[in-house]
Every structure is written in C-alpha cells, then in structure tokens.
Backbone as CSV, one residue per row, in Angstrom:
resi,resn,N_x,N_y,N_z,CA_x,CA_y,CA_z,C_x,C_y,C_z
1,MET,-41.655,2.400,-14.031,-42.314,1.208,-14.196,-43.173,0.883,-12.984
2,ALA,-42.597,1.063,-11.795,-43.345,0.801,-10.538,-44.487,1.780,-10.422
3,GLU,-44.251,2.973,-10.851,-45.374,4.014,-10.770,-46.508,3.628,-11.688
4,LYS,-46.260,3.092,-12.878,-47.334,2.685,-13.758,-48.086,1.476,-13.129
5,MET,-47.399,0.586,-12.546,-47.987,-0.590,-11.913,-48.833,-0.152,-10.691
6,HIS,-48.351,0.826,-9.966,-49.086,1.406,-8.824,-50.417,1.981,-9.335
7,ARG,-50.385,2.776,-10.355,-51.648,3.334,-10.911,-52.585,2.225,-11.421
8,GLU,-52.026,1.222,-12.083,-52.887,0.125,-12.603,-53.617,-0.599,-11.487
9,ILE,-52.947,-0.945,-10.416,-53.538,-1.645,-9.315,-54.636,-0.750,-8.684
10,GLU,-54.305,0.525,-8.591,-55.332,1.465,-8.007,-56.605,1.450,-8.897
11,GLU,-56.435,1.435,-10.176,-57.636,1.411,-11.105,-58.369,0.090,-10.983
12,VAL,-57.611,-1.048,-10.921,-58.306,-2.297,-10.781,-59.048,-2.411,-9.459
13,ARG,-58.467,-2.022,-8.333,-59.129,-2.072,-7.099,-60.165,-0.971,-6.900
14,GLY,-60.015,0.066,-7.688,-60.971,1.161,-7.541,-60.808,2.038,-6.389
15,LYS,-59.647,2.007,-5.746,-59.372,2.884,-4.633,-57.907,3.317,-4.609
16,LYS,-57.653,4.400,-4.001,-56.265,4.969,-3.943,-55.443,4.229,-2.869
17,ILE,-54.257,3.899,-3.286,-53.303,3.116,-2.416,-52.268,4.137,-1.907
18,LYS,-52.176,4.266,-0.550,-51.176,5.179,-0.018,-49.774,4.676,-0.250
19,GLU,-48.798,5.589,-0.196,-47.394,5.306,-0.515,-46.854,4.220,0.497
20,GLN,-47.091,4.344,1.734,-46.657,3.350,2.729,-47.231,2.002,2.481
21,GLU,-48.536,1.953,2.211,-49.192,0.663,1.910,-48.634,0.049,0.616
22,TRP,-48.317,0.911,-0.358,-47.697,0.396,-1.644,-46.328,-0.237,-1.333
23,ASN,-45.527,0.463,-0.462,-44.178,0.025,-0.161,-44.286,-1.307,0.626
24,ASP,-45.266,-1.447,1.558,-45.437,-2.675,2.313,-45.824,-3.818,1.377
25,MET,-46.722,-3.514,0.385,-47.139,-4.587,-0.563,-45.895,-5.091,-1.383
26,ASN,-45.132,-4.115,-1.828,-43.925,-4.512,-2.607,-42.960,-5.363,-1.801
27,PHE,-42.765,-4.886,-0.477,-41.818,-5.622,0.401,-42.293,-7.032,0.613
28,GLU,-43.565,-7.221,0.834,-44.167,-8.559,1.059,-43.967,-9.418,-0.176
29,PHE,-44.234,-8.808,-1.353,-44.030,-9.618,-2.573,-42.571,-10.005,-2.736
30,PHE,-41.721,-9.015,-2.541,-40.264,-9.301,-2.682,-39.750,-10.297,-1.727
31,LYS,-40.246,-10.275,-0.465,-39.821,-11.177,0.557,-40.344,-12.629,0.268
32,ASN,-41.574,-12.826,-0.245,-42.118,-14.092,-0.431,-41.752,-14.682,-1.809
33,HIS,-41.112,-13.921,-2.625,-40.769,-14.428,-3.984,-39.694,-15.436,-3.895
34,LYS,-39.818,-16.460,-4.737,-38.767,-17.540,-4.868,-38.352,-17.697,-6.312
35,PHE,-37.042,-17.902,-6.465,-36.477,-18.233,-7.766,-36.644,-19.693,-7.998
36,HIS,-37.035,-20.117,-9.236,-37.330,-21.515,-9.562,-36.241,-22.205,-10.397
37,THR,-35.429,-21.397,-11.107,-34.403,-21.938,-11.929,-33.085,-22.077,-11.138
38,ASP,-32.245,-22.914,-11.591,-30.905,-23.113,-10.926,-30.089,-21.826,-11.005
39,PHE,-30.186,-21.170,-12.190,-29.442,-19.910,-12.282,-29.906,-18.856,-11.355
40,GLY,-31.250,-18.740,-11.209,-31.817,-17.719,-10.289,-31.471,-18.038,-8.842
41,GLN,-31.495,-19.313,-8.487,-31.201,-19.674,-7.136,-29.659,-19.497,-6.844
42,LYS,-28.797,-19.685,-7.821,-27.387,-19.651,-7.595,-26.882,-18.158,-7.672
43,TYR,-27.349,-17.417,-8.636,-26.824,-16.055,-8.876,-27.669,-14.924,-8.374
44,LEU,-28.978,-15.074,-8.473,-29.882,-13.917,-8.148,-30.307,-13.950,-6.697
45,GLN,-30.485,-15.138,-6.064,-30.913,-15.225,-4.733,-29.962,-14.519,-3.724
46,PRO,-28.621,-14.621,-3.876,-27.776,-13.904,-2.966,-27.911,-12.403,-3.059
47,ILE,-28.139,-11.875,-4.314,-28.357,-10.449,-4.517,-29.675,-10.048,-3.857
48,LYS,-30.726,-10.799,-4.026,-31.994,-10.542,-3.413,-31.872,-10.557,-1.886
49,ASP,-31.179,-11.540,-1.336,-30.963,-11.532,0.143,-30.258,-10.314,0.647
50,ASP,-29.276,-9.840,-0.076,-28.534,-8.630,0.311,-29.456,-7.420,0.260
51,ASN,-30.249,-7.367,-0.739,-31.186,-6.238,-0.849,-32.259,-6.271,0.234
52,LEU,-32.741,-7.503,0.646,-33.647,-7.592,1.736,-32.991,-7.132,3.060
53,LYS,-31.762,-7.457,3.252,-31.026,-7.060,4.448,-30.896,-5.521,4.497
54,LYS,-30.646,-4.910,3.308,-30.563,-3.492,3.202,-31.869,-2.802,3.585
55,ILE,-32.953,-3.399,3.088,-34.260,-2.805,3.367,-34.538,-2.938,4.866
56,ASN,-34.179,-4.019,5.485,-34.407,-4.233,6.933,-33.368,-3.463,7.717
57,GLY,-32.415,-2.818,7.156,-31.396,-2.056,7.910,-30.258,-2.866,8.419
58,GLU,-30.138,-4.053,7.939,-29.024,-4.896,8.392,-27.876,-4.667,7.447
59,ASP,-26.655,-5.021,7.951,-25.461,-4.917,7.131,-25.364,-6.172,6.262
60,PRO,-25.477,-5.967,4.892,-25.498,-7.171,4.036,-24.144,-7.834,3.862
61,MET,-23.079,-7.123,4.209,-21.714,-7.615,4.071,-20.969,-7.492,5.374
62,PRO,-21.155,-8.357,6.331,-20.441,-8.218,7.570,-18.960,-8.442,7.296
63,GLU,-18.107,-7.677,8.031,-16.694,-7.751,7.788,-16.140,-9.147,8.128
64,ASN,-15.425,-9.639,7.162,-14.826,-10.954,7.395,-13.399,-10.746,7.889
65,LYS,-12.724,-11.841,8.147,-11.423,-11.767,8.652,-10.443,-11.070,7.740
66,GLU,-10.592,-11.370,6.410,-9.665,-10.762,5.445,-9.782,-9.254,5.377
67,VAL,-11.033,-8.787,5.471,-11.243,-7.281,5.437,-10.628,-6.691,6.674
68,LYS,-10.790,-7.360,7.844,-10.242,-6.809,9.084,-8.726,-6.821,9.021
69,LYS,-8.172,-7.864,8.482,-6.717,-7.974,8.343,-6.206,-6.847,7.422
70,LEU,-6.882,-6.602,6.336,-6.390,-5.541,5.437,-6.553,-4.131,6.064
71,LYS,-7.608,-3.931,6.834,-7.775,-2.643,7.501,-6.616,-2.483,8.536
72,LYS,-6.311,-3.475,9.245,-5.236,-3.449,10.199,-3.861,-3.119,9.532
73,LYS,-3.635,-3.816,8.390,-2.430,-3.523,7.653,-2.400,-2.091,7.119
74,LEU,-3.571,-1.623,6.671,-3.604,-0.220,6.186,-3.330,0.731,7.345
75,ALA,-3.827,0.515,8.566,-3.533,1.324,9.677,-2.106,1.349,10.004
76,LYS,-1.424,0.169,9.951,0.009,0.125,10.199,0.764,0.956,9.158
77,LEU,0.429,0.805,7.890,1.118,1.588,6.834,0.892,3.088,6.987
78,GLU,-0.313,3.516,7.413,-0.526,4.884,7.642,0.258,5.409,8.772
79,LEU,0.421,4.621,9.858,1.277,5.011,10.989,2.679,5.141,10.580
80,LYS,3.146,4.172,9.769,4.577,4.168,9.245,4.835,5.374,8.426
81,ALA,3.850,5.736,7.580,3.948,6.938,6.722,3.972,8.223,7.520
82,SER,3.262,8.222,8.635,3.222,9.421,9.477,4.516,9.631,10.236
83,LEU,5.221,8.477,10.484,6.478,8.565,11.232,7.653,8.833,10.286
84,LYS,7.451,8.735,8.998,8.510,8.992,8.012,8.987,10.406,8.043
85,PRO,10.326,10.638,8.005,10.815,12.013,8.098,10.433,12.801,6.862
86,ASP,10.494,14.148,7.057,10.130,15.059,5.981,11.123,14.938,4.814
87,ARG,10.775,15.453,3.700,11.577,15.427,2.443,12.876,16.154,2.617
88,GLY,12.867,17.268,3.345,14.032,18.049,3.523,15.071,17.286,4.402
89,ILE,14.621,16.544,5.407,15.542,15.755,6.231,16.146,14.676,5.382
90,GLU,15.327,14.010,4.554,15.897,12.930,3.672,16.991,13.500,2.743
91,THR,16.744,14.721,2.239,17.710,15.314,1.339,19.028,15.591,2.108
92,MET,18.893,16.087,3.356,20.122,16.412,4.171,20.861,15.096,4.459
93,PHE,20.167,14.022,4.794,20.874,12.741,5.038,21.560,12.215,3.730
94,ARG,20.886,12.347,2.576,21.423,11.884,1.352,22.657,12.761,0.996
95,THR,22.629,14.063,1.152,23.768,14.916,0.829,24.936,14.611,1.814
96,THR,24.641,14.463,3.069,25.667,14.186,4.059,26.392,12.880,3.769
97,SER,25.568,11.874,3.400,26.135,10.561,3.086,27.057,10.641,1.853
98,LYS,26.577,11.378,0.810,27.374,11.537,-0.393,28.691,12.252,-0.114
99,ASN,28.591,13.311,0.721,29.904,14.050,1.089,30.828,13.162,1.888
100,HIS,30.251,12.348,2.786,31.081,11.407,3.580,31.852,10.427,2.730
101,LEU,31.139,9.845,1.693,31.726,8.933,0.773,32.862,9.591,-0.042
102,GLU,32.601,10.863,-0.485,33.589,11.594,-1.291,34.869,11.838,-0.449
103,LEU,34.657,12.284,0.844,35.778,12.572,1.707,36.567,11.272,2.009
104,SER,35.874,10.160,2.172,36.500,8.906,2.431,37.363,8.494,1.171
105,ALA,36.839,8.732,0.025,37.573,8.382,-1.252,38.823,9.272,-1.328
106,MET,38.749,10.551,-0.970,39.886,11.456,-0.997,40.928,10.971,-0.019
107,ALA,40.492,10.574,1.236,41.441,10.099,2.216,42.170,8.866,1.793
108,ASP,41.428,7.943,1.115,42.034,6.735,0.622,43.110,7.058,-0.484
109,THR,42.715,8.033,-1.361,43.707,8.392,-2.396,44.983,8.990,-1.768
110,LYS,44.781,9.871,-0.781,45.952,10.469,-0.146,46.780,9.426,0.591
111,ALA,46.155,8.449,1.222,46.900,7.399,1.894,47.675,6.630,0.840
112,ASN,47.078,6.269,-0.281,47.825,5.535,-1.292,49.034,6.321,-1.840
113,ILE,48.874,7.623,-2.011,50.016,8.457,-2.473,51.146,8.482,-1.388
114,MET,50.739,8.614,-0.164,51.755,8.642,0.933,52.493,7.281,1.001
115,ILE,51.771,6.244,0.806,52.404,4.906,0.862,53.421,4.772,-0.267
116,SER,53.038,5.256,-1.409,53.892,5.168,-2.662,55.150,6.055,-2.403
117,VAL,54.962,7.281,-1.899,56.106,8.117,-1.696,57.048,7.548,-0.589
118,ASN,56.512,7.012,0.421,57.272,6.382,1.483,58.035,5.177,0.898
119,THR,57.388,4.385,0.110,58.075,3.211,-0.522,59.227,3.669,-1.324
120,LEU,59.009,4.734,-2.213,60.065,5.245,-2.996,61.196,5.834,-2.217
121,SER,60.900,6.575,-1.140,61.937,7.146,-0.305,62.701,5.986,0.399
122,TYR,62.106,4.998,0.883,62.778,3.868,1.516,63.712,3.150,0.491
123,LEU,63.173,2.989,-0.710,63.961,2.362,-1.744,65.231,3.181,-2.105
124,LEU,64.994,4.531,-2.224,66.122,5.411,-2.515,67.137,5.360,-1.369
125,LEU,66.685,5.361,-0.158,67.533,5.304,0.997,68.276,3.988,1.002
126,PHE,67.600,2.898,0.661,68.271,1.601,0.658,69.329,1.519,-0.375
127,LEU,68.988,2.127,-1.563,70.026,2.098,-2.679,71.252,2.949,-2.315
128,CYS,70.997,4.110,-1.673,72.113,4.956,-1.274,72.962,4.239,-0.245
129,SER,72.350,3.641,0.755,73.077,2.899,1.778,73.794,1.735,1.188
130,LEU,73.186,1.098,0.186,73.861,-0.052,-0.458,75.114,0.408,-1.255
131,GLU,75.013,1.584,-1.884,76.087,2.150,-2.637,77.243,2.494,-1.679
132,SER,76.852,3.097,-0.562,77.922,3.411,0.458,78.542,2.190,1.002
133,TYR,77.839,1.228,1.191,78.354,-0.075,1.730,79.321,-0.688,0.675
134,MET,78.966,-0.603,-0.604,79.804,-1.155,-1.651,81.084,-0.329,-1.730
135,ASN,81.026,0.950,-1.574,82.197,1.860,-1.637,83.165,1.524,-0.459
136,ILE,82.603,1.278,0.628,83.445,0.959,1.798,84.183,-0.339,1.639
137,ARG,83.618,-1.336,1.026,84.137,-2.653,0.821,85.274,-2.633,-0.199
138,THR,85.181,-1.783,-1.062,86.200,-1.752,-2.131,87.333,-0.946,-1.870
C-alpha cells in the first residue's frame, strides 16, 4: 500500500522521491497526525505514541516497579533451583529416611514383645511365689 502511494505522489509531483525523503515525509505526517474521536484518542493514541518512541529509538515500555519486582523474584527462584541437590541425592535421602522409619518400627515391635514377655514372666513368678506362700501357711 505504501509503495503504491509512493509511486502516486512521484507521478503527481513529476519527480522521483528518494527512500530517505519518503521515510522523512511519512514520519512527519505520522508525528503531526491527531485523532479526533474519543475512541481514537483513548485507544489508538497510546499505540501511536509507542510506535513514535520506537521510531525515535526510545524504549516505549520503561520497566515499572512490578516488572522489576518480578525479575527479582525470578532471579531468587533461579538461584534456589541452582542450589537444589541433584536427583540422586534426593533419592538417597528418601531411601535412608524410609529405612530409618522401618528400623524404628521393628525396634518398637521388639520392645513391645519384650515388655509382654517380661510381664508374663513376672506374673508367672508372682503366681509361683503366691502358691509357695500358700503352701507354707497351711
């Protein structure tokens, strides 16, 4: 579209327009253009301003506080991820923890059995001594 307009203006003026001159003409038109409707002023003007800043080499979206905060948070997460142990180490810790819990459960079971056996042996000893005591009294 712009190429056809370029050729048309060259024919109307009757002379060849160089590329740089054409770009300068378009930039001046774009820079001086104004939107007259509310919609244009509200929705299209910010886009036009950003495009003008891009053409001038300015940053159209300067970093705001939120973007800086998110970048800082991302850097923290990346650092945390780099400090995270390898998968093999995690597996070793998981296996060791599981084995520790199983050994603790076995030790608890053994302690319960020993308590039960001791209780039964004390009860048997008590009954035998009670029987002996009863035999002596009679």
